[in-house]
N, C-alpha and C positions, 0 to 999 in steps of 0.2 A: 648655589643660587636658588631662591624660591621660584616656583612656577609663576608666570605672569600671563595676563591676557590683555588685549587692547580693547578699550571701551571708547566709543565716540559719543559725545553729548549732542544735544540738538543744535548747539551753536557751532558744531564742527570741530571742537577741540578733541584731541586724542589723549586718553588717559592710559597709563600703565597700571593695571590693577594687580597687586601682589596677592597670591592665594594664601601665603603664610609669611610670617616675619623671617628674619635671617637665620634663626635656629631651626626652622622647618617644623615647629610644633603647631598644634591647633591654637586658635585664638578666640577670644570672646568679644563681641561687639559691645562697646560701652554706650554708643549712641550716635545720632547724626551730628555732623558739623555744619553750621550755617554757611551759606554762600558768602563770598567776600568780593568786594569791588576794587581791592588794592593789591599791589604786588611791588615789593622793593621801593616803596615810597611813591608809587605812581598810581593814579586812579585809572582803572581800566575802562574801556568803552562798554563792556558788559561784564556782569559778575561771573566768577568762577564757582562751579559746583564744589561744595565743601567735602562731599563724600561722607564717610563714616569713620568714627574712631574705634579702633580695635586694640586689644591688649593680649599679648602672648601668654598662654597658660603656664609656660615653663620659664622663659627668661624675663618675663614681665615687661618686655618692650612694648610701648604704645606706638601705633602707626596709623596713618591715614590711608583709606582705601575707598574708591580708587584715587590715584594721585597722578599728577602731570608726568608725562614722559620726559626724559632728559632733554630732548630737542626743544620741547616747548618751554621747559624751565630755563634753559640757556638763553633762549630768545627773550623771555620776560626779564631775566636778570640784566641782559644787555641793554634793555630799554628802560631800566630802573633809574631813579634819581641818583646822582653821584654822591649827594650828601646824606643818603638814607642812614648810613651807619656812622656818620660823624656826629658825635655827641659830646657835650661838655664833660670832660673827664672827672671833674669834681662831683658830678652827680651819679657816677657809676660805682656802686658798692663793690661789684666784682673786680673792677680794675684796681681799686684801692687795696682790697684784700689780697689779690694776686701779686701785686707789686711788693706788698709787705712780706708775703711768703717768700718770694724770690730773693729779696734783700736779706732776709734772715737765714736762708738755707743754702745759698750758693756763694762761693767765693768770687772775688773780682776776676773778671775775664772769662767766667763761665759762658757757655754757648746756649742761647735761648732762641727757639724757633716759635713764632706765633703763626698758626695756621688760620688763614682768613684775617690777615692783619689790617685790611683795608688801607687807610692812609697812614698807618703807623702811630696813631695817637696814643695807643696803649704803651707801646715799647719806647716811644721817644724819650721819656724822662730817664730811661735806663741805659740809653746809649752812652758809652764812655765807661760805665761800670761793668757792663756785660757785652759780649759779642751778640748782636741782635740781628736775627734773620726773620724773613717773612715769606708767606705764600699768599698771593692775592690775584683774583681773577680780573678786576677792573683796571684797565690800562692807566687811566688818569690817577687813580688811587695809588697804584704802584709807583708812579713817578713822584707823588707827594711823599710816599713812604721813603723812597730812596733819598729824597732831599733832606729827610730828617735823620739820615745816617743808618737806615735799615737796609740790609742786603736782601733783595728779593730773589728767591731761588726758584720760583715756580708760580704757575697760575692756577693749578688745579689742586684740590684737597689731597689727591693721591700722587702728587709729584714731589713727594718728600725725598730728598737725596742727602746723604751724609749721616753723621751721628752727632747728637746734641746732648747736652746735660739735662735739658728740660724742653718739652714741647707743650705749648699752651693752645687750647682750642676754646675760645670764648664766644659763646653764641654761634657755634658752628655745627655741632653734631646733630642738631635738629634739622639741618638742611641736607643731611647725608642719607642716601637711600639705605645703606647697610652700616649701621653704627658699629657693630661688632668687627666688621672688616676694617673700618676706619680706625678703631682703637688698636687693632693688631698692626696696622700700618705704622701708627705712631710708635708703638712699643718696639717695632723692629728698628727704629732709628733713634733710640736712646740707649746709652751704654748701661752697664751694670751699675746700680745705684742711682740711675737717672729717673726722672719723674715725667709723668704725663698729667697735665692739669686740665680738667674739663669744667666749664661753667655753662649751665643751660637751665631750661625750665624743669621743674620737679613734678612729674606726673602724680606723685603721691602727696603733694601739698593739699591741705584740707580744703582750700578754696577750690582747687581743681576737682577734687573728688566730689564736692558739693555740686558743681556745675556740669561735670561730665564733658561730653563732646561739645557742649555749648559754651565752654570757657573761651575767653577771647584769645588766649595763646594758641589754641587749636585752629582758630579761624584764619590766621595768617597762612596764605596758600603756599608760601615758600617753606613753611615748617612741615616736614614729612614724617619725622620720627621723634618719639618722646621717651626719654629715659627717666630713671629715678635712682635713689640710693640703693634700692634693692637690685636693680639691674647692674649697677656698678659693683656691688658686693659679689654677685654671681660671676661677673667677668674677672674680678680679682681672684676668685677661687679657680676659675678656669685657667688663668695664665700665671698663677702663683705669685700674685702681686700683694703688696701691703697697702692698705688704705691709710695713708699718712695724715690726711686732713679731710674733714668733712664739715661744711658749714652751710647754713641756710640764710637767705636774705631776700629783701625786696630789690627789684632791679634798679630803682632810682630812689633818691631821697624823697621824703614825703612828710606831710603833716597828718596828725591823727584825724583831723576833720575830713581830710581827703579819703582816708581809709574807711571811716565810718560811712561817709556818703556813698562810696563805692560798694560797701557791704549792703547798705539798704537798697540801692538800685539793683544789685545783682540778685538779692532775695526776691524782689518784685519780678525780675526777669525769669527767675527759676520757678516761682510758684504761681505767678499771675502774668504769663507771657503776653496775654492779650493786651494788657496795659501798655507794655513797651511797644508792641506792634502798632497800636493806635498812635502813640506819640511819634514813632518813626515815620509813619505815613503822613503825619502832620509836619514833617521836616526836622524833627529832633535828631541830633547826632551827626548831621552832615552826610547822610547816605540817601541816595535817590530812590526811596522806597515807593514813591508814586509811580515812577517809570519801571522799576524792577521790584515787584512785590516781595520777592524772596529776600531782599535786603531788610525787610521789616523785622527779621529774626536776628539781625547782626548783634552780637553781644555788646554790653556796655563795658567800659574799662573798670579796673579795680586798683587804683593807685595804692601803693603800700602793701599789697598782698605779698607775703613771703612765699612766693611760688617758684623761686629759683634756688639752685644749690651749686656749691663749688666742691669738687672732689679732687684730691691729689693721689695718684696711684704711683707707688714706688716699685721699680723693677729691681729684684734682688741681684 
C-alpha cells in the first residue's frame, strides 16, 4: 500500500492523500481539478475540493490527490440518488458492445459476474442465455436486480466469491482506490481462458489530454483513479494476459452538432477561462457560483467525445 496522510479542509472534511499510486513510483502533477457540488446524483450543501490530477511515471495510472477517505465516500454514496446509474440502455455504447462480445464469445450457460451491477439493467437481457451474477452496494438496487433474475453475491467490489467465465466492470474501476489490486482480485476469480472486461474513461483520449485536470470526467468527486490503454497493456504484461479486444467510444449516443458545440465551449474554457467564469457567475450551467465562487471553474460537458474505452483481458 502507498503511504497516506490525512488532510482536513476548511469545511471540516477529511481527505486521505496518497503519496504515490499503487505501484509505488513517483508521479507527475497534471494540474488542479475544479471543485464540484455534486456526488452520486445529489447536489451537496457545499462544494468538494477537487484536489489535483497526478499521473504515475511508471504504470501511467492517473489519480486524484487528495481524495476523500473511505468513510466519507461510503456516507456520500449512501446519500446518493437511487436512479443515478439507471440509464436507458439503448443509449449506452459500452453496454451494446459488451453484450455483443459476450454473445459472440461465450456458450449458453456461461457464468457472467457484473461488478457494480446496480439494478441489473445491463445483465437483464442476458438472463436465460447465461448464468448472471452481480455485486452491488445499494440495497434497493440489489432488490431490483434480483427481481430481474440476477443472483447478487456481495455488496463490495472486493467481495468476489467463486469462479466465473467472465467478470465485467463497467464504469467501476474509476471508483476504486487501488485499480491494480482490483484487477488482480477479478483475475483470481476467472478460470483459465476466462476474461475480465473493463469499461471506463480513457486518460489518453485527446479531449482529456487537451483539458488536463480541468476535464469534466475528473471533476466527478466519486472518480478517484483514471486508467488508459497503456495502463491496461502494462498490467497485461505483468500478469501474462492477452488483450483480446480494445475499442474506443463516446459514452452515449450523440449528434455531431452536440459534439461541435461541446468542442467550441471547451476550447473557450481551456484558453479563455475568464469568459466561462463570468457566465457561470451569471447563472449559466446550473451551479451556484455566486454563493460558491469556486464553482465558476466547473467544466462544461463535451457530448460525443470519444473519451472512454473497452478492454477485454484474457487469462491463459
